[in-house]
C-alpha positions in Angstrom: 45.7 3.8 -15.6 42.9 5.3 -13.6 39.4 4.6 -14.8 36.5 7.1 -14.3 33.0 6.4 -15.5 30.0 8.7 -15.9 26.7 6.9 -15.3 23.2 8.2 -15.8 21.6 6.4 -12.8 17.9 5.7 -13.3 15.3 6.2 -10.7 14.9 3.2 -8.4 18.5 1.9 -8.7 20.7 1.8 -5.6 24.0 3.5 -5.9 25.9 0.4 -4.9 26.7 -2.9 -6.5 24.9 -5.2 -4.0 21.6 -4.8 -2.2 22.4 -4.9 1.5 18.8 -4.4 2.5 16.2 -6.9 3.4 17.0 -10.4 2.2 15.4 -11.1 -1.2 14.3 -7.5 -1.7 15.5 -7.6 -5.3 16.1 -3.9 -5.7 18.1 -3.0 -8.8 21.8 -2.1 -8.2 24.7 -0.7 -10.2 25.7 -4.3 -11.1 22.8 -4.4 -13.6 24.1 -1.4 -15.4 27.9 -1.3 -15.1 29.9 -4.5 -15.8 33.4 -3.1 -15.2 35.4 -4.8 -12.5 37.0 -2.8 -9.7 35.1 0.5 -10.0 33.1 2.0 -7.1 30.8 5.0 -6.7 32.5 8.3 -5.8 29.6 9.5 -3.7 26.0 8.6 -3.5 22.7 9.3 -5.2 19.5 8.3 -3.5 17.5 5.4 -4.9 14.7 7.8 -5.8 17.0 10.3 -7.5 18.4 10.2 -11.0 21.3 11.4 -13.0 25.1 11.6 -12.8 27.0 9.2 -10.7 30.7 8.9 -11.1 32.5 5.5 -10.6 36.3 5.0 -10.4 38.9 2.4 -9.6 41.2 4.9 -7.9 40.6 5.5 -4.2 42.4 8.9 -4.2 40.2 10.1 -7.0 37.1 8.7 -5.3 38.0 10.7 -2.1 38.7 13.9 -4.1 35.3 13.7 -5.7 33.2 12.5 -2.7 34.8 14.0 0.4 32.8 16.9 1.8 36.0 18.8 2.7 36.9 19.0 -1.0 33.8 21.1 -1.7 33.3 19.8 -5.2 30.2 21.5 -6.7 27.2 19.4 -7.6 24.4 20.7 -9.8 20.8 19.4 -9.5 17.7 19.8 -11.6 14.8 19.7 -9.2 11.1 19.6 -9.9 9.3 21.0 -6.9 5.7 21.3 -5.8 4.3 24.8 -6.0 6.0 28.0 -7.4 8.8 29.2 -5.2 9.0 33.0 -4.9 12.1 35.1 -4.5 12.0 34.7 -0.7 12.1 30.9 -1.0 15.0 31.0 -3.4 16.9 33.4 -1.2 16.3 31.2 1.8 17.9 28.3 -0.1 21.1 30.3 -0.7 21.2 32.1 2.7 20.7 28.8 4.5 17.9 26.7 6.1 18.1 24.8 9.3 17.8 21.0 9.0 17.7 18.4 11.8 21.4 17.8 11.2 22.3 21.5 11.1 22.3 24.5 8.7 22.5 23.9 5.0 22.7 26.3 2.1 22.9 26.2 -1.7 25.6 28.1 -3.5 23.0 29.0 -6.1 19.3 28.3 -6.6 17.2 29.6 -9.5 14.0 28.9 -11.4 14.7 27.2 -14.8 12.3 26.1 -17.6 11.6 22.4 -17.9 14.4 21.0 -20.1 13.5 19.8 -23.5 16.0 16.9 -23.2 14.3 15.4 -20.2 13.4 11.7 -20.4 10.2 10.3 -18.9 10.6 9.0 -15.4 9.4 5.4 -14.5 7.3 5.5 -12.5 6.1 9.0 -13.3 5.9 11.6 -10.5 2.5 12.1 -8.8 0.5 14.8 -10.5 -2.0 16.9 -8.6 -3.9 19.1 -11.0 -4.7 21.7 -8.3 -1.1 22.2 -7.3 1.4 23.6 -9.9 5.0 22.5 -10.1 8.2 24.0 -11.5 11.9 23.3 -12.0 14.9 24.7 -10.1 18.6 24.4 -10.6 20.3 24.0 -7.3 24.1 24.0 -6.8 25.7 22.6 -3.6 29.2 22.0 -2.5 28.3 19.5 0.1 26.1 16.4 0.0 24.4 15.3 3.1 21.8 12.5 3.1 18.7 13.7 1.0 19.9 17.3 1.4 18.3 18.9 -1.6 15.0 17.2 -0.8 15.1 18.4 2.8 16.1 21.9 1.8 13.3 22.4 -0.7 10.8 21.0 1.8 12.1 23.4 4.5 11.1 26.3 2.2 7.7 24.9 1.5 8.3 23.2 -1.8 8.7 19.4 -1.6 10.8 17.8 -4.3 8.9 15.7 -6.8 11.9 14.7 -9.0 15.6 15.2 -8.6 18.3 14.8 -11.3 22.0 15.4 -10.7 23.4 16.9 -13.9 26.9 17.8 -12.9 29.7 16.9 -10.4 32.6 19.3 -10.6 33.8 19.4 -14.2 31.9 16.3 -15.3 28.4 16.5 -16.6 25.6 14.3 -17.7 25.5 15.7 -21.2 23.4 13.5 -23.5 24.0 10.2 -21.7 20.7 8.3 -21.6 19.4 6.7 -18.4 21.0 3.4 -17.6 24.0 4.1 -19.8 27.6 4.9 -19.0 30.7 6.3 -20.7 34.3 6.8 -19.8 35.3 10.2 -18.5 38.6 12.1 -18.2 40.0 11.6 -14.7 42.6 14.3 -15.2 39.8 17.0 -14.9 39.9 16.4 -11.2 43.3 18.1 -11.0 42.0 21.3 -12.4 41.1 24.1 -10.0 
């Protein structure tokens, strides 16, 4: 039977089970959060990003979720520096040029700071003279640090990034560092 797990990955945790970085770096990994043999991440979430990460023991399901050609939508809650205007939001959806080519969001909009948001450890840097706000950004691709590079390209660097949904699976009320089983059959739905 296929196993699929929803994990709320905390900031600072690598989205892999072993740290292949500098010897003795001691960076936290998924092994400190998920003690389920045989599951592997379906996709990645940067070390400095938080939120939904899916893990499975089924290679076909892993590919269906993670492969760019599948175009599975991913929703991000993004705290950015400054207050993006309509032109900046339009640029995100029309497309921006990054070093590795054009990138565009399916949707990007201003949203209020969610009331369910947990504190980040460490907290983001706060500069009293520069306001910040929250965006909801939806992509159907996932290149390295893509959301961060896109918001920077429109003049609003990302301060905090939380993935809230991958396809039909969402973070819901899962606390940081916790996991729960998910329904793998949802991957078959259109």
